[in-house]
NUFILO-418989 format. One line per 5 residues: number of its first residue (from 1); their letters; for each residue x, y, z of N, C-alpha, C. Coordinates in Angstrom, 2 decimals. Example, Ala and Ser with C-alpha at 12.3 -4.5 7.8 and 13.67 -1.06 7.14 Angstrom:
2
1> as> 13.19,-5.69,7.80,12.30,-4.50,7.80,13.20,-3.30,7.80 ~ 12.85,-2.25,7.08,13.67,-1.06,7.14,12.90,0.03,7.87
//
This chain:
284
1> mtnai> 117.58,122.63,123.74,116.61,123.09,122.76,116.84,122.43,121.40 ~ 118.11,122.39,120.99,118.43,121.81,119.68,118.01,120.35,119.62 ~ 118.31,119.58,120.69,117.94,118.16,120.70,116.44,117.99,120.63 ~ 115.70,118.84,121.32,114.23,118.75,121.31,113.69,119.01,119.90 ~ 114.30,119.96,119.21,113.86,120.25,117.84,114.16,119.07,116.93
6> mqqfd> 115.37,118.52,117.02,115.74,117.42,116.15,114.92,116.17,116.43 ~ 114.49,115.99,117.68,113.68,114.82,118.03,112.34,114.82,117.29 ~ 111.87,116.00,116.90,110.62,116.08,116.16,110.71,115.36,114.81 ~ 111.92,115.27,114.29,112.14,114.65,112.98,112.45,113.15,113.09 ~ 112.50,112.62,114.31,112.91,111.23,114.53,111.82,110.27,114.07
11> ltgkt> 112.15,109.39,113.15,111.20,108.40,112.62,111.59,106.97,112.98 ~ 112.55,106.82,113.87,113.09,105.50,114.21,111.99,104.54,114.65 ~ 111.98,103.34,114.07,111.06,102.30,114.48,109.69,102.37,113.83 ~ 109.43,103.39,113.04,108.14,103.50,112.37,108.11,102.60,111.13 ~ 106.91,102.36,110.63,106.73,101.53,109.44,106.06,102.35,108.34
16> avitg> 106.65,102.32,107.15,106.10,103.05,106.00,105.76,102.08,104.88 ~ 104.59,102.26,104.30,104.19,101.53,103.11,104.33,102.48,101.93 ~ 105.12,102.07,100.92,105.36,102.94,99.77,104.97,102.21,98.50 ~ 103.97,102.73,97.80,103.59,102.14,96.52,104.45,102.74,95.41 ~ 104.68,101.97,94.38,105.55,102.43,93.29,106.99,102.56,93.71
21> aggal> 107.38,101.83,94.76,108.73,101.98,95.32,109.80,101.33,94.47 ~ 109.41,100.65,93.41,110.40,100.14,92.47,110.88,101.19,91.50 ~ 110.24,102.36,91.51,110.63,103.44,90.62,111.70,104.32,91.21 ~ 112.21,105.25,90.41,113.35,106.07,90.83,113.02,106.99,91.99 ~ 111.91,107.71,91.90,111.60,108.70,92.94,111.22,108.03,94.27
26> cgtma> 110.28,107.11,94.22,109.86,106.47,95.47,110.90,105.48,95.98 ~ 111.70,104.91,95.07,112.80,104.07,95.52,113.82,104.87,96.31 ~ 114.08,106.10,95.87,115.00,106.99,96.60,114.43,107.33,97.97 ~ 113.13,107.61,98.03,112.49,107.89,99.31,112.58,106.68,100.24 ~ 112.33,105.49,99.68,112.37,104.27,100.48,113.75,104.07,101.11
31> lalaq> 114.80,104.23,100.30,116.16,104.05,100.80,116.49,105.09,101.86 ~ 116.09,106.33,101.65,116.38,107.39,102.61,115.66,107.15,103.93 ~ 114.39,106.74,103.86,113.64,106.49,105.10,114.24,105.32,105.87 ~ 114.66,104.29,105.15,115.30,103.15,105.82,116.58,103.58,106.53 ~ 117.30,104.53,105.93,118.55,105.00,106.53,118.33,105.79,107.81
36> vgvkv> 117.11,106.30,108.02,116.83,107.01,109.28,116.00,106.14,110.23 ~ 115.99,104.83,109.97,115.41,103.89,110.93,113.99,103.47,110.69 ~ 113.43,103.79,109.53,112.06,103.37,109.20,112.08,101.98,108.59 ~ 111.14,101.15,108.98,110.94,99.85,108.34,110.05,100.08,107.12 ~ 110.54,99.69,105.96,109.89,100.08,104.71,109.28,98.87,104.00
41> vvldi> 107.99,99.00,103.70,107.31,98.01,102.86,107.35,98.53,101.43 ~ 108.06,97.81,100.58,108.29,98.23,99.19,107.25,97.54,98.30 ~ 106.27,98.30,97.85,105.23,97.74,96.99,105.43,98.20,95.55 ~ 105.31,97.27,94.63,105.39,97.61,93.21,104.73,96.50,92.42 ~ 104.14,96.84,91.30,103.52,95.83,90.45,104.58,94.91,89.86
46> dleka> 105.81,95.42,89.74,106.95,94.64,89.25,107.76,94.15,90.45 ~ 107.61,92.86,90.78,108.25,92.32,91.97,109.77,92.41,91.90 ~ 110.33,92.24,90.70,111.79,92.31,90.58,112.31,93.70,90.94 ~ 111.61,94.73,90.52,112.01,96.09,90.88,111.85,96.31,92.38 ~ 110.78,95.79,92.96,110.58,95.90,94.40,111.70,95.20,95.16
51> raceh> 112.09,94.03,94.68,113.17,93.27,95.34,114.52,93.98,95.20 ~ 114.73,94.64,94.08,115.97,95.39,93.90,116.06,96.52,94.92 ~ 114.94,97.18,95.17,114.90,98.24,96.18,115.10,97.65,97.58 ~ 114.45,96.53,97.84,114.63,95.84,99.12,116.09,95.48,99.34 ~ 116.74,94.98,98.31,118.14,94.58,98.41,119.03,95.79,98.70
56> aiata> 118.76,96.90,98.02,119.55,98.11,98.25,119.41,98.59,99.69 ~ 118.21,98.50,100.22,117.98,98.91,101.61,118.70,97.97,102.57 ~ 118.58,96.67,102.33,119.24,95.69,103.20,120.76,95.85,103.16 ~ 121.30,96.09,101.97,122.74,96.28,101.82,123.23,97.48,102.61 ~ 122.37,98.51,102.70,122.72,99.72,103.45,122.44,99.59,104.94
61> ggsak> 121.97,98.39,105.36,121.74,98.15,106.78,120.34,98.42,107.26 ~ 119.40,98.66,106.34,118.03,98.96,106.74,117.12,97.76,106.70 ~ 115.86,97.98,107.07,114.85,96.92,107.10,113.81,97.18,106.03 ~ 113.54,96.18,105.19,112.57,96.34,104.12,111.93,95.01,103.78 ~ 110.72,95.08,103.23,110.02,93.91,102.74,109.41,94.26,101.40
66> alacd> 109.77,93.52,100.36,109.24,93.74,99.02,108.01,92.87,98.79 ~ 106.96,93.48,98.26,105.74,92.76,97.93,105.24,93.20,96.57 ~ 104.78,92.24,95.77,104.17,92.57,94.48,102.74,93.01,94.72 ~ 102.36,94.12,94.13,101.00,94.60,94.36,100.55,95.52,93.23 ~ 99.36,95.23,92.72,98.70,96.09,91.75,97.80,97.04,92.54
71> vlnee> 98.08,98.33,92.49,97.34,99.28,93.32,95.89,99.46,92.87 ~ 95.53,98.86,91.74,94.14,98.90,91.28,93.39,97.62,91.62 ~ 94.04,96.73,92.35,93.43,95.45,92.72,93.23,95.43,94.24 ~ 92.01,95.67,94.68,91.75,95.79,96.12,92.03,94.50,96.87 ~ 91.80,93.37,96.21,92.06,92.08,96.86,93.56,91.90,97.12
76> qletc> 94.39,92.27,96.16,95.84,92.20,96.37,96.28,93.16,97.48 ~ 95.70,94.34,97.50,96.04,95.31,98.54,95.69,94.76,99.93 ~ 94.54,94.13,100.04,94.13,93.54,101.33,95.09,92.42,101.74 ~ 95.53,91.62,100.78,96.49,90.55,101.08,97.81,91.15,101.59 ~ 98.28,92.19,100.93,99.50,92.86,101.38,99.32,93.46,102.78
81> yreiq> 98.17,94.04,103.01,97.89,94.64,104.32,97.98,93.60,105.44 ~ 97.39,92.44,105.20,97.45,91.38,106.22,98.89,90.92,106.45 ~ 99.67,90.84,105.37,101.07,90.43,105.52,101.87,91.47,106.30 ~ 101.60,92.73,106.03,102.28,93.81,106.76,101.91,93.76,108.24 ~ 100.65,93.57,108.52,100.20,93.48,109.93,100.91,92.36,110.67
86> slwge> 101.03,91.22,110.02,101.67,90.08,110.68,103.17,90.27,110.84 ~ 103.76,91.05,109.94,105.21,91.27,109.98,105.59,92.38,110.95 ~ 104.96,93.55,110.81,105.37,94.73,111.58,104.22,95.48,112.25 ~ 103.02,94.91,112.21,101.88,95.60,112.80,101.30,96.65,111.85 ~ 100.51,97.55,112.42,99.87,98.58,111.60,100.91,99.57,111.07
91> pdfii> 100.79,99.96,109.81,101.72,100.98,109.28,101.50,102.33,109.95 ~ 102.56,103.10,110.00,102.50,104.46,110.52,102.38,105.48,109.41 ~ 102.91,105.12,108.23,102.96,106.06,107.11,102.56,105.36,105.82 ~ 101.95,106.12,104.93,101.68,105.67,103.57,102.22,106.73,102.61 ~ 102.98,106.29,101.63,103.38,107.17,100.52,102.80,106.56,99.25
96> ngagg> 101.87,107.26,98.64,101.21,106.77,97.43,101.97,107.27,96.20 ~ 102.92,106.47,95.76,103.78,106.88,94.66,103.53,106.18,93.34 ~ 102.66,105.16,93.34,102.38,104.46,92.08,101.65,105.40,91.13 ~ 102.07,105.40,89.88,101.44,106.27,88.89,102.28,106.32,87.64 ~ 101.95,107.25,86.78,102.70,107.38,85.54,101.81,107.79,84.39
101> ndprg> 102.43,107.96,83.24,101.71,108.40,82.05,101.72,107.30,81.00 ~ 100.89,107.48,79.99,100.78,106.54,78.88,100.46,107.38,77.65 ~ 101.15,107.14,76.54,100.88,107.93,75.32,99.41,107.91,74.91 ~ 98.68,106.88,75.29,97.27,106.79,74.90,96.41,107.85,75.59 ~ 96.94,108.46,76.66,96.21,109.51,77.35,96.74,110.89,77.03
106> sttre> 97.56,110.98,75.99,98.21,112.25,75.65,97.99,112.62,74.19 ~ 98.11,113.90,73.91,98.09,114.35,72.52,99.54,114.57,72.07 ~ 99.73,114.63,70.77,101.04,115.01,70.26,101.04,116.46,69.79 ~ 99.87,117.07,69.69,99.74,118.48,69.37,99.58,119.29,70.65 ~ 100.20,120.44,70.71,99.94,121.35,71.82,98.65,122.12,71.60
111> fvepg> 98.35,122.45,70.35,97.20,123.29,70.03,96.39,122.68,68.90 ~ 95.07,122.88,68.96,94.21,122.58,67.82,94.17,123.83,66.94 ~ 94.48,123.67,65.70,94.48,124.78,64.76,93.30,124.61,63.80 ~ 92.22,125.39,63.98,91.05,125.23,63.10,91.43,125.40,61.63 ~ 90.92,124.48,60.83,91.17,124.56,59.40,92.45,123.89,58.95
116> epnrd> 93.29,123.49,59.92,94.54,122.82,59.54,94.24,121.39,59.08 ~ 94.80,120.95,57.97,94.55,119.58,57.51,94.96,118.56,58.57 ~ 94.16,117.51,58.70,94.48,116.47,59.66,95.68,115.66,59.18 ~ 96.60,115.40,60.08,97.77,114.56,59.77,97.72,113.33,60.65 ~ 97.76,112.17,60.05,97.55,110.92,60.79,98.55,110.72,61.91
121> eltdf> 99.76,111.27,61.76,100.78,111.02,62.78,100.63,111.95,63.99 ~ 99.71,112.92,63.92,99.50,113.85,65.02,98.18,113.57,65.72 ~ 98.20,113.70,67.04,97.02,113.41,67.85,96.58,114.68,68.56 ~ 95.28,115.02,68.44,94.75,116.12,69.22,93.66,115.59,70.16 ~ 92.98,116.50,70.82,91.97,116.11,71.81,90.94,115.14,71.25
126> fdlel> 90.51,115.36,70.01,89.45,114.56,69.44,89.91,113.16,69.05 ~ 91.20,112.94,69.06,91.75,111.62,68.75,91.91,110.74,70.00 ~ 91.77,111.34,71.18,91.94,110.56,72.41,90.83,109.54,72.55 ~ 91.20,108.33,72.95,90.22,107.26,73.12,89.98,107.02,74.61 ~ 88.76,106.61,74.92,88.36,106.47,76.31,89.26,105.52,77.09
131> dgfqs> 89.61,104.37,76.50,90.36,103.38,77.27,91.74,103.89,77.65 ~ 92.39,104.64,76.75,93.70,105.19,77.08,93.62,106.25,78.15 ~ 92.68,107.17,78.00,92.50,108.23,78.99,92.13,107.62,80.35 ~ 91.23,106.66,80.33,90.77,106.03,81.56,91.90,105.28,82.26 ~ 92.75,104.61,81.50,93.86,103.86,82.07,94.79,104.77,82.87
136> vfeln> 95.15,105.91,82.28,96.04,106.85,82.97,95.36,107.43,84.20 ~ 94.10,107.82,84.05,93.38,108.42,85.17,93.24,107.45,86.33 ~ 92.88,106.21,86.03,92.69,105.23,87.09,93.99,104.91,87.81 ~ 95.08,104.73,87.06,96.35,104.42,87.69,96.75,105.50,88.68 ~ 96.64,106.76,88.28,97.11,107.85,89.12,96.13,108.23,90.23
141> flgtf> 94.84,108.23,89.93,93.88,108.62,90.96,93.38,107.44,91.79 ~ 92.79,106.44,91.13,92.31,105.28,91.90,93.48,104.53,92.53 ~ 94.66,104.61,91.90,95.86,104.01,92.47,96.35,104.74,93.70 ~ 95.79,105.88,94.00,96.02,106.58,95.26,94.88,106.31,96.24 ~ 93.66,106.36,95.73,92.47,106.15,96.56,92.44,104.76,97.20
146> lptkv> 92.64,103.71,96.40,92.48,102.35,96.92,93.52,101.97,97.98 ~ 94.84,102.21,97.76,95.79,101.89,98.82,95.53,102.68,100.11 ~ 95.10,103.93,99.97,94.79,104.72,101.15,93.63,104.10,101.91 ~ 92.61,103.69,101.18,91.44,103.07,101.81,91.82,101.82,102.60 ~ 92.71,101.02,102.03,93.09,99.75,102.67,94.08,99.97,103.81
151> fsrgm> 95.16,100.71,103.57,96.26,100.77,104.53,96.05,101.78,105.66 ~ 95.12,102.72,105.50,94.94,103.74,106.54,93.99,103.30,107.64 ~ 93.31,102.20,107.45,92.31,101.75,108.41,92.90,101.62,109.82 ~ 94.05,100.96,109.90,94.68,100.78,111.21,95.24,102.06,111.77 ~ 95.66,102.97,110.91,96.19,104.26,111.35,95.10,105.06,112.05
156> vgkka> 93.91,105.05,111.46,92.78,105.74,112.09,92.44,105.05,113.41 ~ 92.54,103.72,113.41,92.23,102.97,114.63,93.14,103.32,115.79 ~ 94.42,103.57,115.51,95.35,103.92,116.59,95.53,105.43,116.74 ~ 94.78,106.19,115.95,94.73,107.65,116.04,96.09,108.30,115.81 ~ 96.83,107.77,114.85,98.14,108.35,114.52,98.57,107.89,113.15
161> gsivn> 99.20,108.80,112.42,99.73,108.41,111.13,99.84,109.59,110.19 ~ 100.57,109.37,109.11,100.76,110.41,108.09,100.71,109.77,106.72 ~ 99.93,110.38,105.84,99.80,109.93,104.46,100.35,111.01,103.55 ~ 101.20,110.62,102.62,101.73,111.57,101.63,101.42,111.03,100.24 ~ 100.62,111.77,99.51,100.31,111.42,98.12,101.30,112.12,97.19
166> issms> 101.48,111.54,96.02,102.36,112.16,95.03,101.49,112.75,93.93 ~ 101.36,114.05,93.97,100.65,114.79,92.93,101.68,115.22,91.89 ~ 101.53,116.39,91.33,102.46,116.88,90.30,102.25,118.37,90.14 ~ 103.31,119.08,89.73,103.12,120.49,89.42,102.19,120.65,88.23 ~ 101.97,119.56,87.46,101.01,119.61,86.36,99.58,119.67,86.86
171> aitpl> 99.37,119.36,88.14,98.05,119.54,88.75,97.78,121.02,89.01 ~ 98.84,121.79,89.17,98.73,123.22,89.47,98.69,124.02,88.17 ~ 99.63,123.73,87.29,99.72,124.37,85.98,99.74,123.25,84.93 ~ 98.59,122.91,84.35,98.54,121.74,83.46,99.53,121.84,82.30 ~ 100.30,120.79,82.13,101.22,120.72,81.00,100.46,120.45,79.72
176> tkvaa> 100.95,120.99,78.62,100.36,120.66,77.34,100.58,119.17,77.05 ~ 99.73,118.63,76.25,99.78,117.26,75.72,99.30,116.21,76.73 ~ 99.73,116.26,78.00,99.44,115.15,78.93,98.09,115.38,79.62 ~ 97.03,115.24,78.85,95.68,115.58,79.32,95.22,114.71,80.48 ~ 95.30,113.40,80.31,94.80,112.49,81.34,95.64,112.57,82.61
181> ysaak> 96.96,112.63,82.44,97.86,112.70,83.59,97.60,113.96,84.41 ~ 97.48,115.10,83.74,97.25,116.36,84.45,95.93,116.33,85.20 ~ 94.89,115.81,84.56,93.57,115.73,85.20,93.61,114.81,86.42 ~ 94.30,113.68,86.28,94.38,112.73,87.39,95.14,113.31,88.57 ~ 96.25,114.00,88.29,97.03,114.57,89.39,96.28,115.72,90.06
186> aavsn> 95.48,116.47,89.30,94.63,117.48,89.91,93.62,116.81,90.86 ~ 93.12,115.65,90.45,92.21,114.90,91.31,92.92,114.42,92.56 ~ 94.18,114.01,92.43,94.95,113.59,93.61,95.10,114.74,94.60 ~ 95.39,115.94,94.09,95.53,117.10,94.98,94.21,117.41,95.67 ~ 93.12,117.35,94.93,91.81,117.63,95.53,91.46,116.58,96.57
191> ftrwl> 91.71,115.31,96.24,91.44,114.22,97.17,92.28,114.35,98.44 ~ 93.52,114.80,98.29,94.40,115.02,99.44,93.76,116.00,100.41 ~ 93.27,117.11,99.89,92.64,118.11,100.75,91.34,117.60,101.36 ~ 90.56,116.89,100.55,89.30,116.34,101.06,89.55,115.37,102.21 ~ 90.48,114.44,101.99,90.74,113.43,103.01,91.39,114.05,104.25
196> avhfs> 92.18,115.10,104.06,92.78,115.78,105.21,91.70,116.30,106.16 ~ 90.65,116.84,105.59,89.53,117.32,106.42,88.80,116.13,107.04 ~ 88.53,115.11,106.24,87.78,113.95,106.71,88.51,113.25,107.87 ~ 89.84,113.21,107.81,90.64,112.54,108.83,91.14,113.51,109.92 ~ 90.75,114.75,109.87,91.38,115.77,110.71,91.21,115.53,112.21
201> rsgvr> 90.20,114.80,112.61,90.00,114.52,114.04,90.38,113.10,114.41 ~ 91.04,112.42,113.48,91.40,111.02,113.72,92.86,110.85,114.13 ~ 93.65,111.93,114.06,95.09,111.82,114.34,95.91,111.48,113.12 ~ 95.25,111.35,111.96,95.96,111.01,110.71,96.00,112.24,109.83 ~ 97.20,112.63,109.41,97.37,113.79,108.53,97.55,113.34,107.09
206> vnala> 97.10,114.17,106.16,97.16,113.83,104.74,97.70,115.04,103.98 ~ 98.82,114.85,103.30,99.45,115.90,102.51,99.93,115.32,101.19 ~ 100.49,116.17,100.36,100.98,115.69,99.06,102.21,116.47,98.63 ~ 103.05,115.81,97.86,104.13,116.47,97.13,103.67,116.70,95.70 ~ 104.09,117.82,95.12,103.84,118.09,93.71,105.18,118.27,93.02
211> pgffm> 105.84,117.16,92.66,107.16,117.27,92.03,107.09,117.91,90.64 ~ 108.16,118.60,90.30,108.34,119.10,88.94,109.07,118.07,88.12 ~ 110.02,118.53,87.32,110.77,117.63,86.43,112.04,117.14,87.13 ~ 112.09,115.84,87.35,113.24,115.21,87.98,113.92,114.30,86.97 ~ 115.23,114.37,86.92,115.98,113.63,85.90,116.13,112.16,86.29
216> teqlr> 115.06,111.41,86.04,115.08,109.96,86.19,115.53,109.34,84.88 ~ 115.76,108.03,84.87,116.16,107.37,83.64,115.07,107.46,82.58 ~ 113.82,107.39,83.00,112.72,107.49,82.05,112.69,108.87,81.41 ~ 112.85,109.91,82.22,112.84,111.26,81.68,114.08,111.52,80.83 ~ 115.20,110.93,81.22,116.42,111.07,80.43,116.20,110.54,79.00
221> flhid> 115.47,109.44,78.90,115.19,108.86,77.59,114.28,109.77,76.77 ~ 113.34,110.46,77.43,112.37,111.30,76.73,112.89,112.70,76.44 ~ 113.77,113.22,77.31,114.17,114.62,77.21,115.60,114.83,76.69 ~ 116.31,113.74,76.46,117.66,113.87,75.91,117.74,113.05,74.63 ~ 118.16,113.69,73.55,118.29,113.02,72.26,119.32,111.90,72.39
226> qktge> 118.88,110.67,72.11,119.73,109.51,72.32,120.91,109.44,71.35 ~ 120.83,110.17,70.25,121.92,110.17,69.29,122.94,111.27,69.58 ~ 122.44,112.46,69.91,123.34,113.60,70.08,123.69,113.90,71.53 ~ 122.85,113.40,72.46,123.06,113.72,73.87,122.59,115.11,74.25 ~ 121.96,115.81,73.30,121.47,117.16,73.55,120.04,117.11,74.08
231> ytpra> 119.62,118.20,74.75,118.25,118.30,75.20,117.32,118.37,73.99 ~ 116.16,117.72,74.11,115.14,117.79,73.07,114.46,119.17,73.14 ~ 113.70,119.54,72.11,112.95,120.80,72.17,112.04,120.90,73.40 ~ 111.40,119.78,73.74,110.52,119.77,74.92,111.33,120.04,76.19 ~ 112.50,119.44,76.29,113.35,119.66,77.45,113.79,121.11,77.57
236> kevla> 114.09,121.72,76.43,114.50,123.13,76.44,113.36,124.02,76.92 ~ 112.12,123.65,76.56,110.97,124.40,77.06,110.84,124.25,78.57 ~ 111.04,123.04,79.06,110.97,122.79,80.50,111.98,123.66,81.24 ~ 113.21,123.65,80.80,114.26,124.42,81.47,113.99,125.92,81.38 ~ 113.44,126.37,80.25,113.13,127.79,80.09,112.03,128.24,81.05
241> htpmg> 111.17,127.30,81.46,110.07,127.62,82.35,110.36,127.23,83.81 ~ 111.57,126.80,84.08,111.98,126.46,85.45,112.95,127.54,85.93 ~ 112.53,128.43,86.82,113.39,129.53,87.23,114.77,129.11,87.72 ~ 114.88,127.95,88.35,116.18,127.50,88.82,117.04,126.94,87.69 ~ 116.46,126.76,86.51,117.22,126.44,85.32,117.81,125.06,85.25
246> rygnp> 117.24,124.11,85.96,117.77,122.75,85.94,116.67,121.76,86.31 ~ 116.97,120.48,86.12,116.09,119.41,86.59,116.39,119.11,88.06 ~ 115.39,118.54,88.74,115.62,118.11,90.11,116.30,116.76,90.17 ~ 116.91,116.48,91.30,117.46,115.15,91.59,116.54,114.45,92.58 ~ 116.31,113.14,92.42,115.38,112.45,93.32,115.67,112.68,94.81
251> eelvg> 116.94,112.83,95.17,117.30,113.03,96.57,116.72,114.34,97.13 ~ 116.35,115.25,96.23,115.83,116.54,96.68,114.37,116.47,97.13 ~ 113.76,115.29,97.06,112.43,115.08,97.62,112.48,114.62,99.07 ~ 113.63,114.14,99.50,113.74,113.44,100.78,113.45,114.34,101.98 ~ 113.99,115.54,101.99,113.80,116.42,103.14,112.34,116.72,103.40
256> tiiyl> 111.59,116.97,102.32,110.17,117.29,102.48,109.38,116.07,102.94 ~ 109.74,114.90,102.43,109.06,113.67,102.87,109.27,113.45,104.36 ~ 110.50,113.57,104.82,110.77,113.37,106.25,109.99,114.37,107.08 ~ 109.97,115.62,106.63,109.21,116.67,107.33,107.74,116.30,107.43 ~ 107.12,115.88,106.32,105.69,115.61,106.31,105.31,114.36,107.09
261> lsdas> 106.23,113.41,107.19,105.94,112.20,107.96,106.16,112.42,109.45 ~ 107.00,113.35,109.80,107.44,113.49,111.20,106.55,114.43,112.00 ~ 106.79,114.46,113.31,106.07,115.36,114.21,106.41,116.82,113.97 ~ 107.46,117.08,113.20,107.80,118.47,112.89,106.69,119.15,112.11 ~ 105.84,118.37,111.44,104.71,118.93,110.68,103.38,118.53,111.30
266> rfvtg> 103.34,118.36,112.61,102.15,117.81,113.25,100.90,118.69,113.12 ~ 101.04,119.97,112.74,99.89,120.84,112.52,99.69,121.12,111.03 ~ 100.32,120.28,110.19,100.23,120.46,108.73,99.39,119.32,108.15 ~ 98.27,119.67,107.56,97.45,118.68,106.85,96.70,119.40,105.74 ~ 96.50,118.69,104.64,95.84,119.28,103.48,96.76,120.12,102.61
271> avipi> 98.07,120.04,102.83,99.02,120.82,102.04,99.46,120.05,100.81 ~ 99.61,120.75,99.70,100.19,120.19,98.48,101.41,121.04,98.17 ~ 102.59,120.46,98.38,103.84,121.23,98.35,104.57,121.04,97.02 ~ 104.70,122.10,96.22,105.46,121.99,94.98,106.95,121.86,95.27 ~ 107.59,120.93,94.59,109.05,120.78,94.62,109.47,120.76,93.16
276> dggfs> 109.60,121.94,92.59,109.68,122.04,91.13,110.61,123.12,90.63 ~ 111.49,123.62,91.48,112.42,124.64,91.04,111.76,125.95,90.63 ~ 110.52,126.15,91.08,109.79,127.36,90.75,108.89,127.27,89.53 ~ 108.81,126.08,88.90,108.06,125.92,87.65,106.63,126.42,87.79 ~ 105.93,126.02,88.86,104.52,126.35,89.00,104.29,127.81,89.40
281> sysi> 105.36,128.52,89.75,105.22,129.93,90.14,105.56,130.89,89.02 ~ 106.16,130.38,87.96,106.74,131.25,86.94,105.75,131.62,85.85 ~ 105.73,132.88,85.50,104.92,133.36,84.40,105.61,134.57,83.76 ~ 105.34,134.82,82.50,105.88,136.01,81.85,104.75,136.78,81.18
//
């Protein structure tokens, strides 16, 4: 019985395409999947970062191929798809991890205070410009839509596969300031559910992770004062609203990813799973 249960989690010999795999979170997923026998296609707009991930996987004894790819460029995605087909055939899994935020899509004020004098160094909703907001929205939402459109074609053709999108707990409980990012991740969650229904009779499942705050190098720079080493005021707010009282580690995404890609979740589709230490559940 135990062996039969564990076999449901076996991913040996499968092929996964991971966008944004040059980053900390998806790079960790890529390395972990390679360690359990998955052949990993490492896609990133920064080829050097993709190659660094490929090298780490190869050093650990896994199989990986790094490719430069802009997830907003359909022609580049098609070129990568053809290369993947010739190398390892049709992919079995897609993890849409490319995304991120940009100050141009964010405010620096949490609240608009009527009658308060305008201060040039502070940005509120009315200061947001279309190009900045659009850039963040397109990267996170269209950067999920387009790779799925290109890479899932063969999965539907062979009637098997699993897609995992990367949403955010900010899609569930919008964070202050990050207007464009929160809206885009909400769209990713909605698209995940829509596509899960659309693909429900094709053998392809579609789910999403909604990570909370994970202590990556980028977040370390933003949430830890570089002079004192202390948490910034924003970081203290994050921890106060996280019931588990700490940041996540990238490795803590791995178990859920393996579950969602494997046959252990074969009746799970359309789920958006928070991995956030309770952040999205907490209220006072």
